[in-house]
N, C-alpha and C positions, 0 to 999 in steps of 0.2 A: 368575610362577607361572601355570600353565595355568588358565584360567577357562572354565567353560561355564555356560549358563543365566543366571539373574538374579543380580545382586549388589545389595547395599544399602550405601550410603555414608552415614555419619553424621559430621558435622563438629562437633567439640567447641566449646562456647561459651567465651568469655573468663571468667576468674574475676572476683570483686569484691574490692576493697581494703577493709581495715579502716580506720575513720575515727574521728578525734577522741580526746578525753581519756578516754573510757570506750569503747574500740574494740570493735566486733564483730570476730570473727575473719575475716581475709581468706580467700578461697577459691581453690582451684586451678582452672586451666583445665580444661574438659571433655575427655574422651577422644574421639578420632576413630577410626572403625572402618570398615574395608573388609571386608564379609562376603559370602562366596559359597562356592565349594568350599573355599576357604581363608579364614580370618578373621585379619586383621592389625589390631592395636590400637596406636595411637600415643597416649601419655598427654599431657595438657596440662601446662603448667608448674605447679609447686607455688607456693603462696602464701608471701609473706614473713612472717616472724614479727612479732608485736606487740612494741613496746618497753614498758618500765615506767619508773616514776619512778626514775631512777638506773640504768636498765638499757637493753638493746638487743634488737633482734630479728634473728634469723639470716635470711639470704637464702634464698628458695625454690629448689629444684632445678629444672633444665630438664627438659622432657619427653623421652620416648624411645619406642621401639617394642619390641614383643615379638618374640621369635624363634620362628617356627613354620614347619614344612615347608620348611626350607632358606632362608627369608627372612632376610636380614641385619637385625639389630636394632641401632640406634644410640642409645645412651643419652645424655641431656643431662648437662651438667656439674652438679656439686653447687653449692649456694649457699654463700656465705661465712658463717662465724660472725661475729657482731658483737663489738665490743671496747668495754670500759668502761675508759677511762684518766682517772683523777682526776675532772675535771669534764666530760668529754666522752664520751657514750655513742654509739658509731657502729654503725648497723645494718649487716648484711652485704649484699654485692652478690648479686643474684639470679643463678642459673645460666643459662648460654646453652644453646640447643639448636642443631641444625644450621641451622634456619631462623628462629631468634629470638634476641633479646638480652635478658638478664636486666635487671631494674629496677636503677637505680643505688642504691648504698647511701645511707643518710640519716644525716647528722650535723649536729647543731644543738644549741647549749647550751639552747635553749628547748624542745627536743623537736620531732619532725616525723614525719608519716606516711611510710611507705615508698613508693617509686616503683613504678609499674606496669611490667611487662615490655612488650616490643614484638615484633612479628613473630609467629611461630608457635611455641608450646611453650616460651617463655621463663619463667623463674621470677621472682616478685615480689621487690623489694628489701625488706630488713628495715628496721624503724623505729628511729629514735634517740629515746630517752626521757629524756634527762638533764634534771632540773630542772623539768619541766612535766607530770609524770604520764605515764600510759600513752599510747601512740600506736599506730595501726593499721599492719599490714604491707601491702605492695603486692600487687596482684593478679597472678596468673599469666595467661598468654595461652592461648587455645584452640589446637587443633591444625589440621592441614590434611591433605587427601588429594590426592595427585597421581597420576593414572592415565595411563600411556602404553600405547598399544595397538600391538602388533607383529603383522603378519600374514604 
């Protein structure tokens, strides 16, 4: 995109995971923004869902970009839904982005917190909650801005 004058670049922070048997909600990664004559926003990865006693958390979606002024937007993958099969509640895998990997799904008879994503814009893994009460979802990762200058 043609750019003139000043631009502001904001890098989104990584999210926080939910933790423990009375989990706080996991949070999504922050948005990254390139703002000048044209503003482009890349969303961070979504948080993984909390599991419950006998339940599961869905994986968070991967981040993506908006489409504005002819800029191509690439959306991250959706997170998986979790599955509850008899005595095993499996959290969903977090969604990947183009530059990040979703958190692994969590399955554990005793319940386990979801795994955090890695890279940029990955979605957090969902928690497995079978038999041990609620568990927290994994954190989504923040974004990145890559600027290439052509003259």
